[in-house]
KEMAR-987606 format. One record per residue (C-alpha): x, y, z; residue in one letter. Coordinates in Angstrom, 1 decimal, padded with zeros to 4 digits. Example, Ala and Ser with C-alpha at 12.3 -4.5 7.8 and 13.67 -1.06 7.14 Angstrom:
BEGIN
+--------+--------+--------+---+
|     c1 |     c2 |     c3 | r |
+--------+--------+--------+---+
|  012.3 | -004.5 |  007.8 | A |
|  013.7 | -001.1 |  007.1 | S |
+--------+--------+--------+---+
//
This chain:
BEGIN
+--------+--------+--------+---+
|     c1 |     c2 |     c3 | r |
+--------+--------+--------+---+
|  001.7 | -010.6 | -019.3 | M |
|  003.0 | -007.6 | -016.7 | A |
|  004.2 | -004.9 | -019.0 | K |
|  006.4 | -002.2 | -017.7 | T |
|  006.3 |  000.9 | -018.5 | D |
|  008.7 |  001.4 | -021.7 | E |
|  006.4 | -001.6 | -023.0 | Q |
|  003.2 |  000.9 | -022.2 | T |
|  004.9 |  004.1 | -023.4 | G |
|  004.3 |  005.5 | -019.5 | Q |
|  006.1 |  007.9 | -017.9 | T |
|  006.9 |  007.7 | -014.1 | D |
|  004.4 |  010.1 | -013.6 | G |
|  001.8 |  008.7 | -015.5 | Q |
|  002.2 |  005.2 | -013.8 | S |
|  002.3 |  007.1 | -010.3 | A |
| -001.5 |  007.9 | -010.9 | R |
| -002.2 |  005.0 | -012.3 | A |
| -000.7 |  003.3 | -009.0 | E |
| -002.8 |  006.0 | -006.6 | A |
| -005.9 |  004.8 | -008.1 | T |
| -005.7 |  001.2 | -006.9 | L |
| -006.7 |  000.1 | -003.7 | G |
| -005.1 | -002.1 | -001.5 | Y |
| -007.6 | -004.7 | -001.7 | E |
| -006.8 | -004.6 | -005.6 | Q |
| -003.0 | -004.2 | -004.9 | A |
| -002.9 | -007.3 | -003.0 | R |
| -004.5 | -009.5 | -004.4 | D |
| -002.3 | -008.9 | -007.8 | E |
|  000.7 | -008.7 | -006.1 | L |
| -000.2 | -012.3 | -004.7 | V |
| -000.9 | -013.2 | -008.4 | E |
|  002.4 | -012.2 | -009.6 | V |
|  004.1 | -014.2 | -006.6 | V |
|  002.6 | -016.9 | -007.7 | R |
|  003.8 | -016.5 | -011.6 | R |
|  007.3 | -016.3 | -010.1 | L |
|  007.0 | -019.0 | -007.8 | E |
|  005.7 | -021.1 | -010.6 | A |
|  008.7 | -020.4 | -013.1 | G |
|  007.7 | -021.5 | -016.8 | G |
|  008.1 | -017.5 | -017.9 | T |
|  011.4 | -016.3 | -019.7 | S |
|  013.6 | -013.8 | -018.2 | L |
|  012.4 | -010.6 | -019.7 | E |
|  009.1 | -012.3 | -018.4 | E |
|  010.1 | -012.4 | -015.0 | S |
|  012.0 | -009.2 | -014.5 | L |
|  008.5 | -007.4 | -016.1 | A |
|  006.7 | -009.4 | -013.3 | L |
|  009.2 | -008.2 | -011.0 | W |
|  009.5 | -004.4 | -011.5 | E |
|  005.1 | -004.6 | -011.6 | R |
|  005.7 | -006.7 | -007.6 | G |
|  007.8 | -003.9 | -006.9 | E |
|  005.0 | -001.0 | -007.5 | E |
|  002.5 | -003.0 | -006.0 | L |
|  003.8 | -003.6 | -002.7 | A |
|  004.7 |  000.1 | -002.5 | K |
|  001.4 |  000.5 | -003.2 | V |
|  000.0 | -001.4 | -000.7 | C |
|  003.0 |  000.4 |  001.9 | R |
|  001.5 |  003.4 |  001.4 | H |
| -002.3 |  002.0 |  002.2 | W |
| -001.2 |  000.3 |  005.2 | L |
|  000.9 |  003.7 |  006.6 | E |
| -002.1 |  005.5 |  005.7 | G |
| -004.0 |  003.5 |  007.8 | A |
| -001.5 |  003.1 |  010.2 | R |
| -001.3 |  006.6 |  010.8 | A |
| -005.4 |  007.3 |  010.9 | R |
| -005.4 |  004.6 |  013.9 | L |
| -002.6 |  006.0 |  015.7 | D |
| -004.3 |  009.6 |  015.2 | A |
| -007.5 |  008.2 |  016.5 | A |
| -005.8 |  006.3 |  019.5 | L |
| -004.3 |  009.9 |  020.2 | A |
| -007.4 |  011.5 |  019.9 | E |
| -009.0 |  009.2 |  022.5 | D |
| -006.3 |  009.4 |  025.1 | D |
| -006.5 |  013.4 |  024.6 | G |
| -010.1 |  013.4 |  026.1 | A |
| -009.4 |  010.3 |  028.4 | E |
| -006.3 |  012.3 |  029.9 | G |
| -009.2 |  015.9 |  030.4 | A |
| -012.3 |  013.5 |  031.3 | G |
| -009.7 |  012.3 |  033.7 | E |
| -008.6 |  015.9 |  035.5 | A |
| -011.8 |  017.3 |  035.4 | E |
| -012.8 |  014.5 |  037.2 | S |
| -010.1 |  015.3 |  040.0 | A |
| -010.8 |  018.6 |  040.3 | G |
| -014.1 |  018.0 |  041.4 | E |
| -013.4 |  016.5 |  044.3 | G |
+--------+--------+--------+---+
//
């Protein structure tokens, strides 16, 4: 059963630091398990709420990783475009 911060005694800051240590794949896999358990039913309202809250936290972790990956890809593509543009300008001046 997933535990809420209240149940573990963690503060928001402690919880955020713990989440920051999760890798994307780890968070994604745990999120898949949370969704599976919610869809299966058979849990109490309290357990369902705790699972939902955990799922929200895990989704934020996944979003953070994906946004970081997108930023890195965008930076790499912009760098490639800048290098190609500079190379084209140099070769245009040679002719």
